[in-house]
N, C-alpha and C positions, 0 to 999 in steps of 0.2 A: 504494500500500500504506500509506504513512504517513498519507495523507488519510483512508483508511478507519479506521485506528486512532484518529485524532483524533476523527472523527465518533462512533465507538463510545464513546470515553471521555466525550465531551460528553453523549451520550445517557444513559449510565449516571449521570453526575453530575446531570443534570436530573431523572431519575427518582428518584434518592435524595433530592434536595431536595424534590421534590413529596411523597414519602412522609413525610418529616419534618414538612412543613407540615400535611398531612392528619392525621397522628397528633397533632400538637400542638394543633390547633384543635378536636379532638373528632370530626370527621367520620370515619366508619369505625369508631368505638368501639362503636356500637350496631347491632344487626341491623335488618332491615326489620321492620315490624309484621306479626305473624302472626295471622291470624284462625283461631280454633279452633272446633271443633264444640261445640254446646250439649250439656252433660251431661244426659242424660234424667232424672237425679235432681234437677234444679234446682228442682223444686216442693217438695222435701222440706225441712222445717225440722229443725234439730238442736236437741233439747231438752236443758236442763241435766241432767247425770248420765247421759246415754245414751252408749254407746260411740261414739268418733269414727269417722266414715266414712273410707274410703280415697279418695285423690285421685291422679290420674295424675302430678302434679308437686308440688313444694314451694311453687309459686305458682299455684294453680288459677285458672281464669278463669270457671268456672261449676260448679254442682253443689249438693249439700246445703249448707245455710247456716244460720247463726244470725241471727235477726232482731234488729234493734236498731240504733240510731243510733250511729255512731262519728264523732266530730268530727275534722275534718281537722287535721293538724299532725304533730308529731314524737312517735313512741313510742320508749321506751327498751327495751321488751321485745318479743319476737316476738309476732305474732298467730297464733293457731291457724288452720288452713286453713278451718274452717267460718266463722270470723269474717272472714277475708280475703274469702271469697265473699260474705258479707253486706255488706261495704263496697262491693263491685263491683255487687251486685244493687240497691243503693240509689242507683246512679249515681255512686259515688265512683271514684277512681283510687288505686291502691296502688303505691307505689314502695318496694321492699324491697332491702336491701343486706346483703352479708355483713358480719359484725362487724368485720373487720379493715380497713375503709376508714379512710383518714387523717382527721385532724381537719379539714384543709382540705376534703376531700370531704364530711364531715358538714355543714360550714357551707354548702357549695353545695347540699346536699340540703335543708337547713332553709329556704333561699330558695325552693325549689319547693313546700314543704309549706304547707298551709292551705286554707281553703275546703273543697272536697271531696277534697283530696289528702292522703292519709295516708302518712307515711314511717316505716318500721319496719325493724329488723334481722331477718335470717332466716339462721341459720347453715347451713341445708340447701340453699341455692340452688346452682345449677350455674354461675352467672355472678356477677360482682361486684355487679351491679345488675340487677333485673328489674322492669319496669313493667308493671302489668296493669290492664285495665278489663274490662268485661263482654265475654267471648269474644275478647279480644285481648291479645297479649303482645309485649313488646319486651325483648330481652336486651342488656345492655351489658357490655363487658369492663372498663370503668372508668366513673366518674361523668362524664357528659356533660350538664351542666345545660341546655344549649340543647336537646338532643334530648328530655330529660325534660320540660322546660317545654312544648315543642310537643306531645308525647304527651298530657300532662295537659290542656292547654287544649282540645285537639280532642276529648277524650273524657269529661271530667267534665260532669255536669249531671243534670237530672231524668230519672227513669226514664220511658220511653215505654211505654204499653200496660199499665200496672198494676204491681202489686207484684212479679210474677214474670215479667214479660216485658220486660226492659230492651231498649231500642232497639238495633238493630244499629249498630255503629260507623260 
């Protein structure tokens, strides 16, 4: 009986230590990458002065979009959904965060930004951080620079198949 209790306590302690290590090093803070259906309106351009279209989420992965180059880097203001999709349609990666992230987290995000990676606040997100590329999304409960760098490196690049047919991830 005593031996079983000791084994149980040791097992619980090992599990608790493993949980702390996984949580501390970032693994487990981001979801798996989700591949989403192509919005059939993805060929539509949103023109200045027209009513904004609706999107299924605050961080869409395809759909009507604004055309135009958005340089990678840090943005201090949120991007509208049509511009978000425009970034993705051109082969970019968008990493958005809720405004309440810490200064330390912002510094980590700045290290990910640049090239074709745009980092911007988005108060409407349902997660602390959401990374998107054309038709793919990853949600993070907190800033996980390693996971975000891997996501961005594997998905940024030239658009394959023309202006409106970005390559599959």
